[in-house]
TIDREN-154093 format. One record per residue: x, y, z of N, C-alpha, C in turn. Coordinates in pm, whole numbers, padded with zeros to 5 digits, always signed. Atoms other than C-alpha are relative to their C-alpha. Example, Ala and Ser with C-alpha at 12.3 -4.5 7.8 and 13.67 -1.06 7.14 Angstrom:
// residues 2
+00089-00119+00000+01230-00450+00780+00090+00120+00000-00082-00119-00006+01367-00106+00714-00077+00109+00073
END
This chain:
// residues 245
-00045-00103-00094-00571-05840-02245-00118+00046+00084+00107-00042-00090-00774-05746-01943+00011+00149+00028+00003-00145-00027-00875-05384-01904-00033+00023+00146+00023-00027-00141-00843-05258-01550-00075+00132+00014+00079-00120-00025-01095-05002-01424+00038+00056+00136-00036-00064-00126-00974-04755-01164-00125+00058+00065+00119-00054-00069-01225-04652-00901-00008+00151-00015+00021-00145+00007-01377-04306-00927+00038+00067+00130-00041-00073-00119-01302-04035-00675-00075-00039+00125+00078+00029-00119-01588-04129-00445+00039-00136+00057-00039+00132-00047-01488-04499-00427+00143+00002+00051-00141-00001-00037-01118-04420-00402+00020+00054+00142-00023-00063-00128-01139-04192-00100-00087-00058+00110+00090+00047-00104-01439-04330+00081-00059+00116+00078+00067-00111-00067-01686-04115+00273+00072+00045+00126-00065-00039-00125-01491-04126+00600+00126+00082-00028-00124-00070+00030-01165-04017+00439-00027+00139-00056+00036-00132+00052-01332-03733+00246-00038+00092+00114+00040-00082-00114-01489-03611+00568+00120+00040+00083-00120-00030-00078-01153-03635+00744+00084+00107-00066-00076-00100+00073-00980-03435+00471-00063+00138+00016+00068-00128-00014-01243-03161+00487+00016+00056+00140-00014-00048-00137-01224-03145+00866+00140+00052+00027-00138-00044-00022-00846-03118+00858+00024+00137-00061-00020-00128+00065-00853-02832+00610-00075+00111+00071+00075-00101-00074-01123-02650+00805+00071+00035+00130-00073-00027-00123-00917-02690+01121+00117+00093-00024-00111-00088+00034-00632-02516+00942-00046+00136-00049+00051-00130+00043-00860-02230+00839+00005+00020-00149-00008-00012+00144-00842-02306+00466-00140-00001-00058+00131-00010+00063-01149-02193+00273+00017+00040-00144-00005-00035+00142-01236-02120-00087-00007+00149-00023+00012-00143+00018-01282-01750-00023+00137+00062-00022-00130-00062+00026-01005-01516-00146+00059+00059+00126-00069-00055-00116-00744-01395+00101-00033+00148+00014+00030-00140-00024-00812-01061+00264+00113+00087-00054-00101-00089+00056-00634-00785+00076+00060+00087+00109-00065-00087-00096-00389-00568+00262+00078+00107-00073-00075-00108+00060-00198-00250+00201+00097+00059+00099-00098-00067-00083+00047-00006+00353-00046+00143+00026+00042-00134-00039-00025+00317+00541+00121+00093-00012-00117-00085+00024+00206+00589+00411-00037+00125-00079+00013-00120+00082+00250+00928+00243+00051-00031-00140-00043+00016+00139+00257+00898-00138+00036+00137-00057-00055-00122+00056+00432+01158-00353-00040+00010-00147+00055-00019+00133+00281+01302-00671+00056+00128-00065-00041-00118+00076+00372+01551-00945-00112+00040-00096+00102-00048+00092+00136+01769-01146+00043-00023-00144-00027+00028+00141+00114+01671-01513-00091+00086-00088+00082-00075+00094-00032+01830-01825-00146-00047+00008+00142+00035-00003-00411+01841-01836-00060+00002+00139+00055-00009-00135-00455+01908-01465-00017-00134+00068+00009+00132-00063-00385+01552-01352+00127-00026+00081-00113+00041-00082-00156+01386-01099+00068-00122-00060-00077+00118+00038+00121+01142-01186+00088-00042+00116-00081+00051-00112+00299+00917-00934+00146+00036-00027-00137-00049+00018+00648+01062-00882+00096-00116-00027-00100+00103+00034+00934+00864-01035+00126+00014+00083-00111-00019-00092+01183+01004-00783-00054+00033+00138+00037-00042-00133+01175+01061-00412+00014+00150+00014-00005-00145-00015+01129+01417-00284+00139+00054+00029-00135-00049-00028+01495+01438-00177+00082+00020-00127-00077-00012+00124+01617+01400-00535-00076+00074-00109+00079-00074+00100+01329+01550-00734+00023+00150+00017-00023-00144-00005+01402+01913-00822-00103+00069-00091+00105-00063+00081+01084+02087-00937+00048+00134-00057-00030-00129+00062+01102+02388-01168-00102+00103+00044+00096-00105-00029+00932+02720-01121-00130-00027-00077+00128+00028+00063+00562+02663-01192-00047-00143+00017+00041+00140-00022+00553+02294-01089-00090-00011+00122+00088+00029-00113+00299+02144-00849+00034-00137+00056-00028+00125-00069+00375+01872-00592-00118-00038+00087+00109+00047-00083+00122+01657-00409+00045-00109+00095-00029+00102-00101+00140+01446-00093-00133-00048+00056+00128+00056-00045-00141+01211+00012+00025-00112+00099-00010+00106-00100-00174+00999+00326-00118-00095-00018+00106+00098+00025-00369+00678+00263+00055-00140+00015-00038+00141+00004-00366+00300+00274-00008-00045-00145-00007+00043+00140-00257+00163-00065+00078-00130-00009-00072+00126+00021-00141-00176-00193+00132+00023-00072-00121-00028+00076+00114-00036-00441-00019+00132-00074+00009-00129+00068+00184+00262-00667-00119+00008-00094+00115-00001+00091-00088+00158-00914-00131+00020+00075+00121-00009-00081-00341+00151-00630-00002+00127+00086-00013-00115-00090-00221+00469-00454-00107+00105-00026+00106-00102+00009-00480+00738-00381+00061+00137-00024-00051-00133+00036-00421+01079-00540-00051+00107+00096+00056-00115-00074-00459+01412-00363-00135+00039-00058+00138-00026+00045-00822+01520-00380-00016+00135-00070+00005-00127+00073-00742+01867-00521+00086-00011-00125-00075+00002+00125-00624+01919-00878+00129+00080+00013-00126-00076-00003-00266+02040-00939-00011+00132-00076+00030-00129+00063-00362+02399-01011+00100+00105+00047-00104-00093-00041-00045+02610-00990-00050+00144-00002+00044-00139+00015-00212+02930-01112-00085+00045+00118+00085-00038-00112-00469+02928-00833+00077-00001+00132-00070+00013-00127-00241+02807-00552+00104+00111+00018-00108-00100-00009+00039+03053-00633-00042+00138-00049+00044-00134+00042-00175+03347-00734+00043+00101+00106-00044-00103-00093-00033+03661-00579+00145-00014+00044-00141+00018-00033+00319+03516-00539+00080+00035-00125-00072-00049+00118+00542+03710-00778+00133-00073-00018-00132+00056+00028+00851+03574-00948+00108+00087+00063-00110-00072-00060+01182+03667-00792+00130-00062-00047-00128+00051+00049+01535+03636-00924+00068-00087+00106-00072+00089-00090+01736+03349-00776-00088-00095+00078+00091+00090-00071+01427+03160-00655-00104-00056-00097+00108+00059+00080+01138+02950-00785-00122-00019+00089+00126+00022-00070+00774+02908-00689-00048-00142-00028+00046+00138+00012+00645+02556-00622-00132-00012+00074+00129+00022-00066+00278+02482-00552+00003-00137+00069+00000+00124-00080+00232+02218-00279-00142-00029+00046+00131+00046-00046-00088+02020-00211+00024-00112+00101-00014+00100-00106-00107+01822+00114-00139-00049+00038+00130+00061-00031-00400+01582+00165+00022-00101+00112-00020+00086-00117-00412+01427+00513-00088-00125-00001+00075+00124+00017-00661+01164+00395-00125-00011+00085+00127+00024-00069-00970+01011+00547+00022-00066+00135-00016+00058-00134-01028+00899+00908+00024-00150-00002-00015+00145+00007-01047+00533+00801+00145-00043-00021-00139+00033+00027-00682+00545+00696+00094+00045+00111-00083-00051-00108-00556+00709+01015+00049-00114+00089-00046+00101-00096-00342+00506+01257-00092-00007+00120+00085+00011-00118-00523+00377+01568+00026+00113+00100-00011-00107-00098-00593+00658+01812+00029+00136-00058-00027-00129+00063-00528+00936+01558-00110+00034-00100+00092-00048+00102-00743+01147+01328+00072+00102-00087-00066-00099+00086-00640+01358+01026-00021+00141+00054+00015-00138-00047-00575+01721+01124-00089+00081-00093+00085-00089+00079-00807+01996+01005+00073+00132-00027+00073+00056+00115-00824+02130+00746+00075-00118-00059-00059+00122+00055-00768+01793+00581+00081+00030-00125-00068-00036+00124-00662+01955+00254+00065+00137+00015-00073-00126-00013-00394+02225+00257+00085+00024-00124-00084-00037+00113-00203+02412-00010+00096+00110+00043-00098-00104-00028+00100+02638-00012+00082+00029-00124-00083-00037+00114+00330+02818-00251+00133+00056+00051-00129-00048-00049+00681+02832-00105+00086+00055-00113-00095-00056+00095+00938+03045-00280+00139-00041+00051-00125+00059-00045+01263+02850-00254+00111+00027-00101-00112-00025+00091+01608+02871-00408-00013-00087-00125+00018+00063+00130+01643+02759-00770+00036-00149-00002-00040+00141+00002+01815+02427-00691-00063-00080+00114+00063+00069-00113+01587+02330-00399-00072-00126-00046+00068+00126+00028+01442+01977-00386-00147+00010+00041+00141+00007-00041+01079+01878-00342-00012-00010+00151+00003+00013-00145+01158+01784+00018+00018+00136+00067-00022-00133-00057+01281+02137+00086-00122+00089-00020+00123-00077+00023+00971+02290-00072-00108-00042+00098+00099+00049-00095+00752+02069+00147+00031+00051+00141-00038-00045-00134+00948+02159+00461-00029+00148+00021+00024-00144-00012+00895+02529+00385-00144+00032+00038+00142-00029-00027+00516+02494+00430-00065-00097+00097+00070+00104-00077+00449+02185+00645+00084-00058+00113-00072+00052-00117+00682+02157+00943-00096-00023+00115-00120+00082+00002+00739+01956+01148-00015-00124-00088-00005+00125+00075+00836+01665+00922+00065-00106+00088-00056+00110-00080+00916+01326+01072+00055-00107-00092-00065+00104+00079+01154+01065+00932+00037-00118+00090-00048+00114-00077+01255+00714+01038+00151-00014-00021-00144+00018+00007+01608+00576+01067+00050-00030-00140-00038+00025+00138+01605+00482+00698-00029+00120-00090+00026-00126+00072+01527+00842+00597-00130-00004-00078+00132+00000+00062+01166+00761+00504-00082+00113+00061+00089-00106-00047+00921+01050+00528-00123-00063+00063+00107+00068-00073+00676+00932+00795-00113+00092+00041+00102-00092-00045+00490+01244+00902+00018+00139-00059+00001-00137+00052+00396+01583+00757-00085+00085+00093+00068-00089-00096+00298+01870+00989-00040-00077+00125+00024+00077-00121+00319+01621+01275-00098-00114-00013+00098+00108+00020+00077+01370+01120+00052-00104-00097+00041+00048-00132+00075+01088+01192+00112+00015+00101-00099-00018-00104+00252+01110+01524+00092-00119+00015-00081+00120-00010+00382+00754+01500-00031-00092-00118+00018+00093+00111+00416+00468+01256+00067+00050-00127-00065-00038+00126+00579+00461+00914-00009-00116-00099+00011+00101+00105+00463+00250+00620-00038-00138+00048+00035+00131-00053+00317-00030+00833-00108-00067-00085+00099+00075+00075+00109-00306+00673-00130-00005+00080+00130-00002-00065-00263-00287+00750-00102-00070-00089+00108+00058+00078-00589-00447+00639-00056+00102-00096+00057-00090+00101-00748-00302+00327-00126+00064+00054+00116-00073-00053-01002-00034+00416-00107+00027-00104+00102-00016+00102-01192-00039+00088+00016+00128-00079-00012-00117+00088-01252+00228-00177-00027+00129+00073+00017-00131-00062-01239+00594-00090-00130+00066-00048+00121-00070+00042-01569+00785-00088+00035+00130-00072-00024-00124+00075-01602+01088-00316+00008+00118+00097-00014-00120-00082-01497+01423-00174+00015+00120-00091-00008-00117+00088-01533+01774-00319+00145+00042-00023-00134-00047+00033-01222+01907-00496+00015+00146+00038-00027-00135-00049-01110+02216-00301+00149+00015+00025-00140-00024-00033-00785+02422-00252+00023+00002+00150+00033-00031-00111+00050+01014+00045+00099+00043+00011-00033-00117-00038+00627+00624+00243+00092+00032-00093-00106+00029+00094+00744+00863+00041+00133+00004+00072-00131-00007-00062+01101+00800+00130+00076+00124-00047-00088-00106+00047+01363+01067+00110+00115-00070-00071-00096+00072+00084+01538+00847-00145-00054+00006-00142+00042-00008+00140+01513+00797-00521-00121-00087-00028+00109+00092+00027+01254+00518-00491-00096-00002+00117+00094-00003-00112+00940+00571-00277-00031-00137+00053+00043+00122-00063+00850+00301-00029-00109+00037+00097-00007+00141+00033+00661+00103+00081-00062-00038-00131+00071+00035+00123+00467+00125-00244+00091-00066-00102-00091+00053+00101+00778+00039-00449+00097-00103+00053-00111+00082-00047+00999-00158-00218-00030-00082+00123+00032+00080-00116+00813-00354+00047+00000-00147-00037-00004+00144+00025+00890-00725+00062-00117-00065+00070+00113+00073-00060+00593-00956+00125+00024-00150-00010-00032+00141+00020+00775-01289+00109-00035-00086+00119+00029+00081-00118+00729-01406+00468-00071+00084+00102+00061-00068-00111+00533-01320+00777+00102+00024+00108-00091-00026-00110+00682-01210+01105+00043-00132+00060-00052+00122-00058+00905-01472+01259+00056-00095-00102-00058+00083+00104+00989-01633+00925-00053-00141-00004+00054+00134-00001+00770-01939+00989-00070-00033-00129+00070+00038+00123+00588-02140+00718-00136+00063-00006+00131-00063+00017+00275-01985+00573-00110-00100+00021+00116+00086-00018-00075-02123+00635-00025-00085-00122+00021+00077+00122-00101-02229+00272+00094-00117-00010-00097+00109+00005+00216-02437+00299-00039-00110+00096+00042+00101-00097+00092-02611+00614-00121-00077-00050+00120+00064+00050-00247-02679+00457+00033-00095-00115-00039+00086+00111-00084-02819+00143+00065-00127+00049-00066+00119-00055+00132-03053+00350-00102-00094+00061+00102+00085-00061-00171-03177+00542-00080-00074-00107+00076+00064+00107-00359-03246+00217+00080-00113-00062-00084+00105+00059-00064-03445+00076+00004-00121+00091-00003+00112-00094-00044-03657+00393-00131-00078-00002+00130+00068+00000-00417-03731+00385-00021-00077-00129+00014+00071+00126-00407-03822+00017+00087-00125-00002-00085+00118-00010-00115-04056+00086-00066-00109+00083+00070+00097-00084-00314-04221+00363-00114-00065-00077+00109+00055+00080-00602-04266+00118+00052-00111-00090-00056+00102+00088-00375-04457-00119+00030-00128+00076-00030+00118-00081-00259-04692+00158-00127-00073+00037+00128+00060-00039-00616-04748+00273-00062-00078-00115+00059+00065+00116-00731-04835-00081+00077-00127-00034-00080+00118+00033-00441-05075-00138-00030-00115+00096+00032+00105-00098-00514-05264+00185-00139-00056-00024+00137+00048+00025-00881-05283+00093-00002-00099-00116-00004+00094+00115-00800-05446-00242+00062-00134+00040-00061+00128-00039-00568-05702-00084-00092-00081+00088+00093+00073-00085-00835-05782+00167-00113-00062-00080
END
């Protein structure tokens, strides 16, 4: 029995074919570096938890009904998802925010923290309003929602056609949960006194589809993969003809 030896990678492809494959992939913009991360620019919704910490809200502000003594937070930032979302920079301190606001029958006190975020996260042509960090303690009816508590201290609010909360106190003036390039980690800021939708599930952090690009065309990775398969097929034909010759 004769043992057949298959050529190694260098003999199989040949220097010209390897160079051609590399040139084709470079022409398509395919490199070994990781893809640029991206996120979404929107208002995230938070609830104060035990221990003076923030927890990402499990309901939208239209359905969440805070109790007397609760603290709500809203933060405008660029985030990839709920796990990556940036918290308000002030702690959920109900006692400090609502100091001087007495209890009243038939109503409840809700501390609200609004963080307009950093300039790097602002839409093009806009800057966060000053002061960047604001607090309030609206006294609302007992069955009021988080959205109603927010509206009591931060009008005007802006919504899109899908009832997503797009702007608080007029900021930003346009845009709503659009996809943007990642702006990197947030610098530290002193702790002093971000769409969520007006639905049960905040978006875009919880419900943005990233399956296709605009226009629905094939992705760059798919095109590059197809080109590589075609070039490898051509290599096989070239090698077979060389052996017959």
